[in-house]
C-alpha positions, -999 to 999 in steps of 0.1 A, spaced: 814 -358 -599 801 -375 -631 793 -353 -660 759 -357 -677 762 -368 -713 753 -339 -736 755 -330 -772 786 -310 -782 779 -276 -797 802 -249 -811 802 -212 -803 826 -199 -829 858 -217 -819 848 -228 -784 831 -262 -780 807 -268 -752 792 -301 -740 800 -336 -751 836 -344 -743 848 -308 -744 864 -293 -713 842 -272 -690 839 -237 -702 836 -205 -681 810 -180 -692 804 -146 -676 781 -117 -683 791 -80 -685 774 -55 -662 783 -26 -685 758 -8 -708 764 -27 -740 759 5 -760 791 18 -743 815 -1 -765 847 11 -747 835 1 -713 821 -32 -725 853 -42 -744 874 -32 -713 853 -53 -690 854 -83 -714 892 -80 -715 893 -82 -677 870 -112 -677 891 -129 -702 922 -123 -681 903 -139 -652 896 -170 -673 863 -163 -690 860 -181 -723 825 -171 -734 809 -137 -728 773 -127 -726 761 -91 -730 726 -76 -724 708 -64 -755 679 -43 -743 674 -23 -775 684 -16 -811 714 6 -801 728 -24 -781 724 -46 -812 742 -20 -833 772 -21 -808 777 -59 -814 799 -56 -845 821 -30 -829 825 -51 -798 831 -83 -818 859 -66 -837 878 -59 -805 874 -92 -785 885 -127 -790 857 -145 -770 824 -158 -785 797 -133 -777 762 -143 -766 734 -118 -768 710 -118 -738 675 -109 -751 642 -103 -734 608 -96 -748 615 -84 -784 622 -112 -808 635 -87 -834 665 -79 -811 673 -116 -812 671 -118 -850 691 -86 -854 717 -98 -829 723 -130 -848 726 -110 -880 751 -87 -863 775 -114 -855 765 -129 -821 778 -164 -817 747 -173 -798 716 -159 -781 700 -164 -747 662 -160 -746 634 -166 -721 605 -182 -741 581 -171 -713 584 -135 -724 581 -139 -761 551 -148 -782 552 -184 -795 550 -174 -832 579 -149 -826 600 -176 -810 595 -197 -842 610 -168 -862 640 -166 -839 645 -204 -843 642 -201 -881 670 -175 -882 692 -194 -857 689 -226 -879 697 -207 -911 729 -192 -894 738 -223 -873 736 -202 -841 731 -216 -806 701 -206 -785 703 -209 -747 668 -211 -732 
């Protein structure tokens, strides 16, 4: 199979795209607000070969859990955001290496605010 030529990006210390090796990403199914359960599951995923982790960020309490989770894991953390652009902005400010958004469920002017913060912090956005 031939790989499509893409731009190389960095999520913390992990490179994706370009000539970088294929990277395995997974998403937790724990409540992100439950730091212990989330960290434990991330550890299991890392043992299974996961190199980038995505967590659901449905509310402010989940955003507030990001720093505590990041302190206890080695993988780049992606915050999965829906609807509320402020959660995306706060997740980036809380240490997420990247965010995943669906532009179809955010107002266009709010997406621009998310992009502005991502550019300022050199943070990757997955659409």
